[in-house]
C-alpha positions in Angstrom: 0.3 -0.1 0.3 3.1 2.5 0.6 4.0 1.9 -2.8 0.1 3.5 -4.0 0.6 6.3 -1.4 4.0 7.0 -2.6 3.2 7.1 -6.5 0.0 9.1 -5.5 2.1 11.9 -3.7 4.6 11.7 -6.7 2.3 12.0 -9.0 -0.4 14.5 -7.3 -0.4 16.8 -10.3 -0.7 15.3 -13.0 -3.2 13.1 -11.5 -5.6 16.0 -10.7 -5.0 17.4 -13.4 -6.3 14.1 -15.4 -9.0 13.9 -13.4 -10.6 16.7 -12.3 -12.9 17.9 -15.2 -13.8 14.6 -16.7 -17.3 14.3 -16.1 -19.1 11.9 -13.6 -22.1 13.8 -13.7 -24.4 10.8 -14.7 -23.3 8.0 -11.5 -23.1 10.9 -9.2 -26.8 11.7 -10.2 -27.3 8.1 -9.8 -25.4 8.4 -6.5 -27.6 11.1 -5.4 -30.7 10.0 -6.4 -30.4 6.9 -4.2 -29.1 8.3 -1.4 -31.5 8.5 2.1 -31.8 10.8 4.8 -30.0 14.3 5.6 -27.6 13.2 2.6 -24.2 13.1 4.8 -21.5 12.3 2.2 -18.2 10.4 2.9 -16.0 10.6 -0.4 -13.4 7.9 0.6 -10.0 8.7 -1.4 -10.9 11.8 -2.7 -8.5 12.2 -5.2 -8.7 15.5 -6.6 -11.3 16.5 -4.9 -13.8 16.0 -8.0 -16.5 14.4 -6.8 -16.6 16.1 -3.1 -16.9 19.6 -5.2 -19.9 18.3 -7.1 -21.8 16.7 -3.9 -20.9 20.3 -1.8 -22.7 22.0 -5.0 -25.6 20.5 -4.7 -25.6 21.1 -1.0 -24.7 17.8 0.9 -22.8 17.3 3.6 -19.1 16.2 3.2 -16.2 14.8 4.8 -13.7 14.2 2.2 -10.3 11.9 3.2 -7.5 10.8 1.0 -4.0 8.5 2.0 -1.7 11.0 -0.2 -1.0 14.4 1.7 -0.1 16.0 -1.7 -3.6 15.2 -3.1 -5.5 16.3 0.0 -3.8 19.8 -0.1 -4.8 19.6 -3.6 -8.7 18.5 -3.1 -8.5 21.1 -0.2 -7.6 23.8 -2.6 -10.3 22.6 -5.7 -13.1 22.2 -2.5 -12.6 24.6 -0.3 -13.3 22.1 2.5 -10.6 20.3 4.8 -9.4 17.3 3.5 -7.9 15.1 5.8 -5.1 12.4 5.7 -5.9 9.1 6.5 -5.7 5.1 5.4 -8.8 3.9 4.7 -8.2 1.5 7.5 -8.3 4.0 10.5 -12.2 4.8 9.6 -13.4 4.3 12.7 -17.2 6.0 12.6 -20.1 4.5 13.5 -23.8 5.1 11.9 -22.8 8.2 10.4 -22.7 8.5 7.0 -26.2 8.2 4.2 -23.8 7.5 1.7 -20.3 6.3 1.2 -18.2 7.3 -2.1 -15.5 5.4 -3.1 -14.8 6.1 -6.6 -11.7 4.0 -8.0 -10.5 4.1 -4.6 -10.2 1.0 -2.2 -9.4 -1.1 -5.3 -5.9 -0.3 -4.1 -6.2 -2.5 -1.1 -5.7 -6.0 -1.1 -8.4 -8.5 -0.5 -7.9 -9.6 2.8 -7.1 -5.4 4.0 -10.5 -4.5 1.8 -12.5 -7.0 3.8 -11.6 -5.5 7.4 -12.5 -1.6 5.5 -15.8 -2.9 3.9 -16.5 -3.7 7.5 -15.7 -0.4 8.7 -17.3 1.4 5.7 -20.4 -1.1 7.1 -20.1 0.5 10.4 -19.9 4.1 9.3 -23.0 3.8 7.4 -26.3 4.7 8.5 -29.0 1.7 8.8 -30.3 2.5 5.1 -26.8 3.6 3.7 -25.5 3.3 0.5 -22.0 2.8 -1.0 -20.8 3.6 -4.5 -17.5 1.8 -5.9 -15.4 0.8 -8.7 -13.1 -1.6 -9.6 -11.2 -2.2 -12.8 -13.0 -5.3 -14.4 -10.9 -8.6 -14.5 -9.3 -10.9 -11.9 -6.1 -8.9 -11.7 -4.7 -8.4 -8.3 -1.7 -7.6 -7.2 1.2 -4.3 -8.3 0.9 -2.7 -11.7 2.8 0.3 -12.9 3.2 1.3 -9.4 0.2 0.8 -7.5 -1.7 -2.2 -5.9 -5.0 -3.2 -7.8 -7.8 -5.6 -6.8 -10.0 -6.1 -9.8 -13.3 -8.0 -9.6 -15.9 -9.2 -12.3 -19.3 -9.7 -11.6 -18.5 -12.7 -10.6 -16.1 -12.3 -8.3 -17.6 -9.8 -6.6 -20.3 -11.8 -6.3 -18.1 -14.4 -4.4 -16.3 -11.6 -2.4 -19.7 -10.1 -1.3 -20.6 -13.6 0.6 -18.7 -12.3 3.4 -21.3 -9.4 4.2 -24.5 -10.7 4.6 -26.1 -7.3 5.4 -24.7 -5.6 2.3 -26.3 -6.1 -1.0 -26.0 -5.3 -4.7 -28.8 -2.5 -5.3 -27.3 -1.6 -9.2 -24.1 -2.9 -11.5 -22.6 -1.7 -14.4 -20.2 -2.1 -16.5 -18.7 1.0 -18.1 -15.4 2.4 -20.0 -12.7 4.8 -18.6 -13.8 8.3 -18.5 -10.1 9.6 -18.9 -8.6 10.2 -22.4 -7.1 7.9 -24.3 -7.8 5.3 -21.9 -11.6 4.0 -23.1 -10.4 0.5 -23.4 -10.2 -0.2 -19.9 -13.4 -1.3 -18.5 -14.8 -0.4 -15.0 -17.2 -2.6 -12.8 -19.7 0.1 -10.8 -21.2 -1.1 -7.6 -24.2 1.0 -5.7 -24.6 -1.5 -2.9 -27.2 -1.0 0.0 -26.8 -1.7 3.5 
């Protein structure tokens, strides 16, 4: 995981430049349309702050965190809120959030760690809360190009989810990568309900 954080610290500006302007509106609106309650969102691995900025513009209360100190600085500047530097494994809230947005973030965890982090996410969610998350599509798990990735297909994620009987898939779909020159990559998008 440290090599992944090092990657984002070293490449924070170029990563932010490549993701901040990406149009993610359809998925953001889909997530917002399913949010229950008072609309308190945790942006879990917020990167450039693109999604936090959108949620804030729609009147939601947002907590944003990222493991990379450099991305936290950039995201704070982009959103106008204080973005906390913390690792996913440090999440220690209970019954706090209506929604957790984990866009292309928790895919950097090994499956064993992902089990613990998903338990923490569940604890942090209110009883009818939702999670949006996305993984690169496939069966690969390991380090690639300086970052760790855990990929899933529909079947392998369904198998993984058996560990969490209180969690169900509300919606899932495949999409291409929305970044320039990355259209060949596929992503598994999931909205999970508690």
